[in-house]
N, C-alpha and C positions, 0 to 999 in steps of 0.2 A: 473723932472723925478723921484725924490725920492718920491714925493707925488703921482705920478701915480703908482709907485710900491706899495705904501701902500694901495691905493684904490683897485688895483687888488688883493692884498693879502687878504684884509679884505672881499671883495666880495666872493672870492673863499672859504675862510674859513667859512663864513656864510652859504654858500650852503653845503659845505662838512660836517659840523657837523651834518647835518640831515641824513647822512648815518648811524649814530649810535644813535641819539637822537629820542625818541618817540614823535610824534607831539601832543601837548595838545589841539589843536583846528583845525577847518577845514582849516583856512587860512594856517597854518603851515603844514598841511597834504600834501599840494601840493608840498612843498619843500621836505618833506620826501619821497614822491613818486618819484620825479624827480631826486633827488641828486645822488642816485646810478646809475641811467641810463645815466647821463651825466658825469660820473666819468672820462672818457677819456678826455673830454674837460676840466675838472677841473685840471687834471694833466698837460695838455698843458698850461693852463692859469697860473698855479703856476710856471711852468718852466720859462715862460716869466717874471713873477714877480721877480723870483730869478735872472734872467739875468740882469734886470734893477737895482736891489737893491745891489747885491754883490759888484760892484765896489765902492759903497759909504759906505760900512758897517763899515769901520774903523773909520769914522769921523762923522757918523750920526746915532742917535738913531732910527729915523723913518725907516731907511734902515734895521737896525737890527730887528726891529719889523716885517718888511715885510718878511725878511728871515725866521723868526720863524713861521709866519702865513702860508707862502707858504709851508714850510716843513711839517707842521701839515696837511695841505690840501692834499699834495701828499701822505702822509702816509694813510690818511682816504680813499682817492679815490683809491689808489692801493690795499687796503684791499679787494675790490670787486674782482679784478682779481687774487689775491693771493688765493682766495677760489674757483676759477673757476674749476680747475682741479679735486679737490676732489668731487665737485658737479657733474661733468660730470661722474665720475666713479660710483657714487651712482645712477644717472639717467639711465645710461646704464644697470645697474643691475636691476633696478626697472621696466624697460620697455622691458626687454629681450623677454618676451613671447607675448608682444603686440606691436611689431615693425616690419615693413617691409620696405625695401628700395624702394622708388617710382621709376617708370620706368624712369622718367626725374625729379629728385629731384630739388626743388626750393632752398633748403638750403643744400649745400654739406658739410658745416662745422658748428659746434656749435657756433662759434664766428668768425665773419669777422671784422677785425680792420678797413678795408676800409669802411664798412657799418656803423660803429660807427660814422663816420664823414660825409659821403656823403648821408646817408639814404639808405633804402632798396628799390631797384627798384620795381615799380608797374608792375603787370602783365597786359597783354593785354586781354581785355574782352569787350563784348557788354553789356552795362549797361542800364537797364530799371528801372526807378525810379517811385515811387508813384503809384504802382499798388494797387487798392482798393480790399481788399479781404473780408471785412465785415464792417458793420455799426451798431454795437450793441448799443442800447439806443441812436441812433443818432450820436454816436462817430465814425467818419470815420477812419478806420484802413488800413494802407498801408504796402506794402513790396517793397523792391528793389531786382531785379534779376540781377545776374552777370553771363553771359553766356560765356563759353570759345569760342575762335575764331574758333578753329578747329571743324569740323563737327563730328557727331556721338552722342552717348549717354554717359553721364558722371555721376559719383557718385554725390549725392546731399549732400550739407552741409547747414544746417539751422542755422543761426546766430541770437542770442537773446541778445540784449544790456542790460547793467546794468543801475544803477541809483537809487538804493534804492527803487525800485518799484514805484518811483514818478517822475522820469525824464528820458530823453533819447528819441532817435528816430532811425528809421531804418538806417539812414545815419551814425550813430556812427560806428567807426572802419571800414569805407569804404575801408581804405588802406589794411586791412587784407582780406576783401572779394575780392577785386580786385586782390590782390596778389595770393590768393588761386585759383581764377578762372583762372589766368594765368597758373596754374599748372594742369588744366584739370578737375576742379570741377565746377558743377553748384551750385552757392551759392545764397541763399535766406535770406535776412536780414529782419526780421519781426517785427511788432509793437504789442503793447498790451496797454490796458487801465492802467491808473496810479492811485495810491493812493494820497491823501485820498478820492478823489471823488468816486472812486470805490474800494471796499474791496475785499479781498480774497473770493471766488476763481475766480473772474472776469479775473484776469491776466492770469491764467492757461487756463481758458476757451478760451481766445483769442488765446493763443498759439496753442491749439488743433484745433481751427477753421482755423488758418493759415496752420497747417499741413494737414488738410483736403483739403484746397485749393491747396496746393502743390501736394498732391496725385492726384488731378484731372488735374492739369495744368503743372506739371513739364516737361512733354515731349515737350511742346511748347518751352521750354528754354534749351533743350538738356539734361534734367535730367532723371536719371534712379532711379525710386522710389523703386527698390529692394535693393538699396545700399544708405542708408541714415544715416548721422551722425549729431547729434545735438551738437552745441557748444554755450556756454554762458559765460558771465562775471558777477560776483557778483550776483545781483538779477536775471540777465538773466541766469546765471549758475544754480541758484536755480530752475528756471522754466524749464531749459533744463533737469536737473536731474529728476524732477517730471514728465515731459512729456515722458522721456525715460523709467522711472520705472513704470508708470501706463499705462493702455490700451490707445492706440491712433490710429489715422487713418492710420498711416504709420508704417511699420516694421522698427524699429530703429536698426541699426547694431552696433552703439557705441555712446558714449556721452562724451564730453569734458567739464569739469567744471573748470573755472578759478576763484579761491578764492570764492567758493560758500558757502552761508549759508546752513547748513545742519540740524541743530537742533535749531529751533527758540525758543522753551521754555527755553532751557539752555542758549542761547545767551541773552535772556531777563533777566533771573535771575542772570547771571554772565557776565555782559558786560565787555568789555576790559578796562584796565586802562593804560593810559588815554583813553578817549572815544570821539574822535573828531566829530563823527556824531550823538551822543546821540542815541545809538542803540534802547533803549526802546521806544523812541518817533517814530522812524522809523517803528518798528514792530507794535506798537499800531495803527499807521495810516494804515498799511497794513492789519492787521487782524481785527481791530476794537475793541480790548480789550486787556486784559492781560492773561497770562497763567492760572491764578487762575479763571478768569471769563469765559474763552473760551478755555479750555484745549483741547477739541476735535478738534477745528479748528487749534490750534497750532500743534497738532500731525499730522493732515491730511496734513498740509502745510510743513512738515519737510521731506526732502528726506530720512533721516536716518530711518524713519518709514517703508520704503519700501525696505530697503537694505537686508532684510533677505530672500526675494524671489529671484527667478531666474531673473536677469536683464541683460541688454546688457553690454558688456565690457565698462569700465569706465576709463578715464584718468583724474586725479585730479591734478591741479597745484596751489600751494599756495606760498605766500611770507613768508619767515621765520620771518619777522618783521611786519607782517600785524596787524595793530591796528584797523581794522574794522571787519574782519572775521579772528579770530585767527587760526593759522595752526593746532592747536590741534583738531579742528573740521574735517579737512581733514584727519588727521591720524585716528580719530575715525571712520569716514565713510569707510576709507580703510580697517580697521581691521574688521568692521562689514560685509562688502562685501566679504572679503576673507574668513571669518569664515563660510559664507554661500555657499562657493564654486564658487563665482563669479570671473570673471577676472577683475583685477583692477591694475592700476599703479599710484603711488603717487609720485609727484615731489615737493620738498620744496626748493625754491631758498633762501638761507640763508640771503642774503643782501636785498631782495626785500620787498617793501611795497605793500599795496593794490593798485590795478589798475596800476601795474608796466608797463604793456604793452601800457599805454597811450603814452609812449615814444617808438614808434614802432621799432626803430633801436637800442634801448638800449641793454646792455648785457643780461638782464633778458628776454626781449622779444625775442631776437635771440635764446636763449636756448629753450624757450617755443615753438617757431615756428619750430625748428628742430625736437623736439620730437612729437609735435602735428601732423606735416606732416606725420611722420612715423607711428603714431598711426592710423590716418585716412586711410593710405594706407593698413595697416594690416587688419583693420576690414571691408574694402570695396573690397578687392581683390577677 
């Protein structure tokens, strides 16, 4: 039992330290992403470890080590929840002008302890996968449609996956799409070509082609193309912002960008430290060169280049510990949009890493879902 306690303590401590440590490589990035999001489980596991070790503490060194490790783990995991209230107050203020209570909200609370352990229930929806919308250069591009069960027309949400412009598929974040469809939205998760085989602007061309297809066919899936919101994550958020800020086939009412790259030239010249994805190689594969050799392409591919014009309302969500797309870029885009008279809300989750919502029921994802749902309701009402 003493060795069991020590094993539990060391495992929980190994995971918990990544709530505060920056990940030096891609392997450890996955721990840094997940650790804050399973913090409730870490607390439970540490309490179990303490319960096993404490009776043996007076006579056994391994038990005392277990107690120390579990105590540190509890402190690190609890730090997420200790910062929750202050974050909520900031987010309420930031979204005050871009928030509306949905008629039948999917998330009534910013955090559900029950959902931390059981998961977030999926919504009921009719799902059609693998719809071909284009075949550029022989590359078959598809989308998945999530249609609410109730009849009538519904606002349209277009979801664009991330993956550094080189990975991903429309089925990514299917849990989010199905959850949102259960709340009365017609959701389309779309595909695009990947780097390095295809360079900029092929990715955005494909997004615009998908939007044109949705404009022509959304009604078949209960979609109302006069009420459209784009949402993307990472590279997908970058494409969502560009599609919303530049002329497109659909009138976009709002755009949600989760940890979006917004200034590619600056990101290339000043990569994060540490840099677990090697940002320069990612952007070189995407654009086909460096900012010095292809400055016009880097500018054209950066959402911040278009933020000075009148653009749709924008919700930006970043992790305060993001080591892929640093939150300073989100703050810069917010300030540029606001200075130009645009409506923008910026949420920075202090404990979260890049791709925090990969853990769909984690505290960061729950926060993001609550405010995203109300942003979409506000811009589509």
